[in-house]
Biotite code that builds the C-alpha atoms (Angstrom):
import biotite.structure as struc

atoms = struc.array([
    struc.Atom([-22.551, -18.909, -5.669], chain_id="A", res_id=1, res_name="MET", atom_name="CA", element="C"),
    struc.Atom([-19.123, -18.169, -7.162], chain_id="A", res_id=2, res_name="ARG", atom_name="CA", element="C"),
    struc.Atom([-19.453, -14.458, -6.363], chain_id="A", res_id=3, res_name="ARG", atom_name="CA", element="C"),
    struc.Atom([-20.365, -15.312, -2.787], chain_id="A", res_id=4, res_name="LEU", atom_name="CA", element="C"),
    struc.Atom([-17.276, -17.504, -2.414], chain_id="A", res_id=5, res_name="VAL", atom_name="CA", element="C"),
    struc.Atom([-15.039, -14.867, -4.022], chain_id="A", res_id=6, res_name="GLU", atom_name="CA", element="C"),
    struc.Atom([-16.490, -12.208, -1.732], chain_id="A", res_id=7, res_name="GLY", atom_name="CA", element="C"),
    struc.Atom([-15.943, -14.413, 1.294], chain_id="A", res_id=8, res_name="GLY", atom_name="CA", element="C"),
    struc.Atom([-12.337, -15.128, 0.312], chain_id="A", res_id=9, res_name="VAL", atom_name="CA", element="C"),
    struc.Atom([-11.722, -11.410, -0.272], chain_id="A", res_id=10, res_name="ALA", atom_name="CA", element="C"),
    struc.Atom([-13.288, -10.587, 3.097], chain_id="A", res_id=11, res_name="GLY", atom_name="CA", element="C"),
    struc.Atom([-11.137, -13.127, 4.945], chain_id="A", res_id=12, res_name="VAL", atom_name="CA", element="C"),
    struc.Atom([-8.017, -11.902, 3.115], chain_id="A", res_id=13, res_name="ALA", atom_name="CA", element="C"),
    struc.Atom([-8.855, -8.299, 4.028], chain_id="A", res_id=14, res_name="GLY", atom_name="CA", element="C"),
    struc.Atom([-9.461, -9.254, 7.652], chain_id="A", res_id=15, res_name="LEU", atom_name="CA", element="C"),
    struc.Atom([-6.119, -11.080, 7.836], chain_id="A", res_id=16, res_name="LEU", atom_name="CA", element="C"),
    struc.Atom([-4.395, -8.113, 6.184], chain_id="A", res_id=17, res_name="PHE", atom_name="CA", element="C"),
    struc.Atom([-5.912, -5.707, 8.717], chain_id="A", res_id=18, res_name="GLY", atom_name="CA", element="C"),
    struc.Atom([-4.950, -7.926, 11.642], chain_id="A", res_id=19, res_name="ILE", atom_name="CA", element="C"),
    struc.Atom([-1.428, -8.177, 10.250], chain_id="A", res_id=20, res_name="GLY", atom_name="CA", element="C"),
    struc.Atom([-1.195, -4.396, 9.990], chain_id="A", res_id=21, res_name="LEU", atom_name="CA", element="C"),
    struc.Atom([-2.280, -3.999, 13.602], chain_id="A", res_id=22, res_name="MET", atom_name="CA", element="C"),
    struc.Atom([-0.033, -6.744, 14.997], chain_id="A", res_id=23, res_name="VAL", atom_name="CA", element="C"),
    struc.Atom([3.010, -5.457, 13.070], chain_id="A", res_id=24, res_name="SER", atom_name="CA", element="C"),
    struc.Atom([2.589, -1.872, 14.237], chain_id="A", res_id=25, res_name="GLY", atom_name="CA", element="C"),
    struc.Atom([2.060, -0.488, 10.719], chain_id="A", res_id=26, res_name="MET", atom_name="CA", element="C"),
    struc.Atom([-0.971, 1.424, 12.009], chain_id="A", res_id=27, res_name="VAL", atom_name="CA", element="C"),
    struc.Atom([1.239, 3.467, 14.350], chain_id="A", res_id=28, res_name="GLU", atom_name="CA", element="C"),
    struc.Atom([2.703, 6.452, 12.449], chain_id="A", res_id=29, res_name="PRO", atom_name="CA", element="C"),
    struc.Atom([5.440, 6.959, 15.068], chain_id="A", res_id=30, res_name="ALA", atom_name="CA", element="C"),
    struc.Atom([6.665, 3.380, 14.542], chain_id="A", res_id=31, res_name="LYS", atom_name="CA", element="C"),
    struc.Atom([6.747, 3.805, 10.753], chain_id="A", res_id=32, res_name="VAL", atom_name="CA", element="C"),
    struc.Atom([8.591, 7.113, 11.050], chain_id="A", res_id=33, res_name="GLN", atom_name="CA", element="C"),
    struc.Atom([11.088, 5.543, 13.482], chain_id="A", res_id=34, res_name="ALA", atom_name="CA", element="C"),
    struc.Atom([11.747, 2.807, 10.913], chain_id="A", res_id=35, res_name="PHE", atom_name="CA", element="C"),
    struc.Atom([12.434, 5.425, 8.236], chain_id="A", res_id=36, res_name="LEU", atom_name="CA", element="C"),
    struc.Atom([14.683, 7.489, 10.549], chain_id="A", res_id=37, res_name="ASP", atom_name="CA", element="C"),
    struc.Atom([17.928, 5.572, 9.929], chain_id="A", res_id=38, res_name="VAL", atom_name="CA", element="C"),
    struc.Atom([20.028, 8.513, 11.130], chain_id="A", res_id=39, res_name="GLY", atom_name="CA", element="C"),
    struc.Atom([18.257, 8.957, 14.456], chain_id="A", res_id=40, res_name="GLY", atom_name="CA", element="C"),
    struc.Atom([16.027, 6.733, 16.551], chain_id="A", res_id=41, res_name="ARG", atom_name="CA", element="C"),
    struc.Atom([15.888, 3.915, 13.993], chain_id="A", res_id=42, res_name="TRP", atom_name="CA", element="C"),
    struc.Atom([13.531, 1.026, 14.811], chain_id="A", res_id=43, res_name="ASP", atom_name="CA", element="C"),
    struc.Atom([14.394, -1.908, 12.508], chain_id="A", res_id=44, res_name="PRO", atom_name="CA", element="C"),
    struc.Atom([11.442, -4.068, 13.622], chain_id="A", res_id=45, res_name="SER", atom_name="CA", element="C"),
    struc.Atom([9.380, -3.300, 10.510], chain_id="A", res_id=46, res_name="LEU", atom_name="CA", element="C"),
    struc.Atom([12.145, -4.881, 8.415], chain_id="A", res_id=47, res_name="ALA", atom_name="CA", element="C"),
    struc.Atom([11.043, -8.194, 9.947], chain_id="A", res_id=48, res_name="LEU", atom_name="CA", element="C"),
    struc.Atom([7.501, -7.485, 8.763], chain_id="A", res_id=49, res_name="VAL", atom_name="CA", element="C"),
    struc.Atom([8.822, -6.794, 5.267], chain_id="A", res_id=50, res_name="MET", atom_name="CA", element="C"),
    struc.Atom([10.887, -9.996, 5.336], chain_id="A", res_id=51, res_name="GLY", atom_name="CA", element="C"),
    struc.Atom([7.866, -12.008, 6.415], chain_id="A", res_id=52, res_name="GLY", atom_name="CA", element="C"),
    struc.Atom([5.741, -10.490, 3.664], chain_id="A", res_id=53, res_name="ALA", atom_name="CA", element="C"),
    struc.Atom([8.387, -11.306, 1.051], chain_id="A", res_id=54, res_name="ILE", atom_name="CA", element="C"),
    struc.Atom([8.671, -14.886, 2.342], chain_id="A", res_id=55, res_name="ALA", atom_name="CA", element="C"),
    struc.Atom([4.916, -15.349, 1.926], chain_id="A", res_id=56, res_name="VAL", atom_name="CA", element="C"),
    struc.Atom([4.555, -13.504, -1.387], chain_id="A", res_id=57, res_name="ALA", atom_name="CA", element="C"),
    struc.Atom([7.594, -14.843, -3.263], chain_id="A", res_id=58, res_name="LEU", atom_name="CA", element="C"),
    struc.Atom([6.307, -18.406, -3.746], chain_id="A", res_id=59, res_name="PRO", atom_name="CA", element="C"),
    struc.Atom([2.931, -17.049, -4.847], chain_id="A", res_id=60, res_name="VAL", atom_name="CA", element="C"),
    struc.Atom([4.568, -14.771, -7.437], chain_id="A", res_id=61, res_name="PHE", atom_name="CA", element="C"),
    struc.Atom([6.720, -17.663, -8.680], chain_id="A", res_id=62, res_name="GLN", atom_name="CA", element="C"),
    struc.Atom([3.603, -19.804, -9.035], chain_id="A", res_id=63, res_name="TRP", atom_name="CA", element="C"),
    struc.Atom([1.885, -16.964, -10.896], chain_id="A", res_id=64, res_name="GLY", atom_name="CA", element="C"),
    struc.Atom([4.761, -16.742, -13.381], chain_id="A", res_id=65, res_name="ARG", atom_name="CA", element="C"),
    struc.Atom([4.572, -20.466, -14.142], chain_id="A", res_id=66, res_name="ARG", atom_name="CA", element="C"),
    struc.Atom([0.787, -20.528, -14.457], chain_id="A", res_id=67, res_name="SER", atom_name="CA", element="C"),
    struc.Atom([-1.345, -18.781, -17.032], chain_id="A", res_id=68, res_name="ARG", atom_name="CA", element="C"),
    struc.Atom([-2.072, -15.982, -14.611], chain_id="A", res_id=69, res_name="PHE", atom_name="CA", element="C"),
    struc.Atom([-2.211, -12.712, -16.602], chain_id="A", res_id=70, res_name="PRO", atom_name="CA", element="C"),
    struc.Atom([0.739, -10.393, -16.054], chain_id="A", res_id=71, res_name="ALA", atom_name="CA", element="C"),
    struc.Atom([1.206, -6.752, -17.000], chain_id="A", res_id=72, res_name="PRO", atom_name="CA", element="C"),
    struc.Atom([3.242, -6.085, -20.140], chain_id="A", res_id=73, res_name="PRO", atom_name="CA", element="C"),
    struc.Atom([6.943, -5.342, -19.775], chain_id="A", res_id=74, res_name="HIS", atom_name="CA", element="C"),
    struc.Atom([8.236, -1.997, -20.930], chain_id="A", res_id=75, res_name="GLY", atom_name="CA", element="C"),
    struc.Atom([10.364, 0.955, -19.958], chain_id="A", res_id=76, res_name="PRO", atom_name="CA", element="C"),
    struc.Atom([9.797, 2.619, -16.594], chain_id="A", res_id=77, res_name="VAL", atom_name="CA", element="C"),
    struc.Atom([7.850, 5.826, -17.167], chain_id="A", res_id=78, res_name="GLU", atom_name="CA", element="C"),
    struc.Atom([8.476, 9.125, -15.437], chain_id="A", res_id=79, res_name="GLY", atom_name="CA", element="C"),
    struc.Atom([4.896, 9.080, -14.117], chain_id="A", res_id=80, res_name="ARG", atom_name="CA", element="C"),
    struc.Atom([5.642, 5.861, -12.238], chain_id="A", res_id=81, res_name="LEU", atom_name="CA", element="C"),
    struc.Atom([8.784, 7.326, -10.697], chain_id="A", res_id=82, res_name="ILE", atom_name="CA", element="C"),
    struc.Atom([6.975, 10.544, -9.732], chain_id="A", res_id=83, res_name="LEU", atom_name="CA", element="C"),
    struc.Atom([4.076, 8.609, -8.222], chain_id="A", res_id=84, res_name="GLY", atom_name="CA", element="C"),
    struc.Atom([6.457, 6.397, -6.258], chain_id="A", res_id=85, res_name="SER", atom_name="CA", element="C"),
    struc.Atom([8.309, 9.449, -4.995], chain_id="A", res_id=86, res_name="LEU", atom_name="CA", element="C"),
    struc.Atom([5.081, 11.157, -3.894], chain_id="A", res_id=87, res_name="LEU", atom_name="CA", element="C"),
    struc.Atom([3.907, 7.956, -2.205], chain_id="A", res_id=88, res_name="PHE", atom_name="CA", element="C"),
    struc.Atom([7.179, 7.572, -0.297], chain_id="A", res_id=89, res_name="GLY", atom_name="CA", element="C"),
    struc.Atom([7.376, 11.205, 0.771], chain_id="A", res_id=90, res_name="VAL", atom_name="CA", element="C"),
    struc.Atom([3.745, 11.156, 1.911], chain_id="A", res_id=91, res_name="GLY", atom_name="CA", element="C"),
    struc.Atom([4.312, 7.937, 3.836], chain_id="A", res_id=92, res_name="TRP", atom_name="CA", element="C"),
    struc.Atom([7.440, 9.292, 5.490], chain_id="A", res_id=93, res_name="GLY", atom_name="CA", element="C"),
    struc.Atom([5.871, 12.603, 6.480], chain_id="A", res_id=94, res_name="LEU", atom_name="CA", element="C"),
    struc.Atom([2.555, 11.246, 7.714], chain_id="A", res_id=95, res_name="SER", atom_name="CA", element="C"),
    struc.Atom([3.543, 7.762, 8.862], chain_id="A", res_id=96, res_name="GLY", atom_name="CA", element="C"),
    struc.Atom([0.529, 6.386, 6.991], chain_id="A", res_id=97, res_name="PHE", atom_name="CA", element="C"),
    struc.Atom([0.205, 4.444, 3.777], chain_id="A", res_id=98, res_name="CYS", atom_name="CA", element="C"),
    struc.Atom([-3.233, 3.620, 2.306], chain_id="A", res_id=99, res_name="PRO", atom_name="CA", element="C"),
    struc.Atom([-4.026, 0.310, 4.045], chain_id="A", res_id=100, res_name="GLY", atom_name="CA", element="C"),
    struc.Atom([-3.168, 1.353, 7.592], chain_id="A", res_id=101, res_name="PRO", atom_name="CA", element="C"),
    struc.Atom([-4.716, 4.797, 7.055], chain_id="A", res_id=102, res_name="ALA", atom_name="CA", element="C"),
    struc.Atom([-8.066, 3.258, 6.100], chain_id="A", res_id=103, res_name="LEU", atom_name="CA", element="C"),
    struc.Atom([-7.932, 0.951, 9.104], chain_id="A", res_id=104, res_name="LEU", atom_name="CA", element="C"),
    struc.Atom([-7.066, 3.732, 11.571], chain_id="A", res_id=105, res_name="VAL", atom_name="CA", element="C"),
    struc.Atom([-9.589, 6.151, 9.990], chain_id="A", res_id=106, res_name="ALA", atom_name="CA", element="C"),
    struc.Atom([-12.315, 3.530, 10.440], chain_id="A", res_id=107, res_name="ALA", atom_name="CA", element="C"),
    struc.Atom([-11.456, 3.646, 14.150], chain_id="A", res_id=108, res_name="GLY", atom_name="CA", element="C"),
    struc.Atom([-12.184, 7.390, 14.238], chain_id="A", res_id=109, res_name="GLY", atom_name="CA", element="C"),
    struc.Atom([-8.653, 8.857, 14.167], chain_id="A", res_id=110, res_name="ASN", atom_name="CA", element="C"),
    struc.Atom([-8.910, 12.423, 12.822], chain_id="A", res_id=111, res_name="GLY", atom_name="CA", element="C"),
    struc.Atom([-5.395, 12.533, 11.354], chain_id="A", res_id=112, res_name="GLU", atom_name="CA", element="C"),
    struc.Atom([-6.013, 9.312, 9.466], chain_id="A", res_id=113, res_name="ALA", atom_name="CA", element="C"),
    struc.Atom([-9.365, 10.634, 8.231], chain_id="A", res_id=114, res_name="MET", atom_name="CA", element="C"),
    struc.Atom([-7.614, 13.726, 6.886], chain_id="A", res_id=115, res_name="GLY", atom_name="CA", element="C"),
    struc.Atom([-5.043, 11.506, 5.180], chain_id="A", res_id=116, res_name="TYR", atom_name="CA", element="C"),
    struc.Atom([-7.794, 9.390, 3.586], chain_id="A", res_id=117, res_name="VAL", atom_name="CA", element="C"),
    struc.Atom([-9.601, 12.508, 2.306], chain_id="A", res_id=118, res_name="VAL", atom_name="CA", element="C"),
    struc.Atom([-6.333, 13.862, 0.849], chain_id="A", res_id=119, res_name="ALA", atom_name="CA", element="C"),
    struc.Atom([-5.593, 10.444, -0.650], chain_id="A", res_id=120, res_name="MET", atom_name="CA", element="C"),
    struc.Atom([-9.022, 10.355, -2.290], chain_id="A", res_id=121, res_name="GLY", atom_name="CA", element="C"),
    struc.Atom([-8.540, 13.834, -3.740], chain_id="A", res_id=122, res_name="LEU", atom_name="CA", element="C"),
    struc.Atom([-5.117, 12.813, -5.026], chain_id="A", res_id=123, res_name="GLY", atom_name="CA", element="C"),
    struc.Atom([-6.611, 9.739, -6.679], chain_id="A", res_id=124, res_name="MET", atom_name="CA", element="C"),
    struc.Atom([-9.309, 11.827, -8.337], chain_id="A", res_id=125, res_name="MET", atom_name="CA", element="C"),
    struc.Atom([-6.767, 14.367, -9.604], chain_id="A", res_id=126, res_name="LEU", atom_name="CA", element="C"),
    struc.Atom([-4.444, 11.616, -10.786], chain_id="A", res_id=127, res_name="GLY", atom_name="CA", element="C"),
    struc.Atom([-7.263, 9.892, -12.640], chain_id="A", res_id=128, res_name="THR", atom_name="CA", element="C"),
    struc.Atom([-8.437, 13.112, -14.247], chain_id="A", res_id=129, res_name="ARG", atom_name="CA", element="C"),
    struc.Atom([-5.053, 14.517, -15.276], chain_id="A", res_id=130, res_name="PHE", atom_name="CA", element="C"),
    struc.Atom([-3.349, 11.156, -15.771], chain_id="A", res_id=131, res_name="GLY", atom_name="CA", element="C"),
    struc.Atom([-6.011, 10.068, -18.252], chain_id="A", res_id=132, res_name="ALA", atom_name="CA", element="C"),
    struc.Atom([-5.558, 13.325, -20.147], chain_id="A", res_id=133, res_name="ARG", atom_name="CA", element="C"),
    struc.Atom([-1.795, 12.749, -20.330], chain_id="A", res_id=134, res_name="ASP", atom_name="CA", element="C"),
    struc.Atom([-2.342, 9.212, -21.634], chain_id="A", res_id=135, res_name="LEU", atom_name="CA", element="C"),
    struc.Atom([-4.671, 10.498, -24.368], chain_id="A", res_id=136, res_name="GLU", atom_name="CA", element="C"),
    struc.Atom([-1.963, 12.891, -25.581], chain_id="A", res_id=137, res_name="ARG", atom_name="CA", element="C"),
    struc.Atom([0.411, 9.965, -25.987], chain_id="A", res_id=138, res_name="GLY", atom_name="CA", element="C"),
])
């Protein structure tokens, strides 16, 4: 029964997330690219989406800190994290897609989004394969 409830909660959360992506315009690559184009045709509307997300998430994170919710260990920022963040940002800026919206748009049959999802999957496989090898070396 617990697994059924957890699955239902995850499904509702995913549905709300997908609806939020569509309503906010995050599934439109041109809108995302216009937000990132601060020197040209800048569209600041996605900053409101970010502000809303922070307003919802901040109390939850504060609650998580006070509770016994497990947290990742603290440590120095690794070069792999910086490189991964850089690749993520460049890919998002060039394509206008990040993983969540890309999956949603690809499910609707958009060929560009499908190509992005395939490339993302290959990148994840390569990162897992070569990243694990790097971790083993220390």
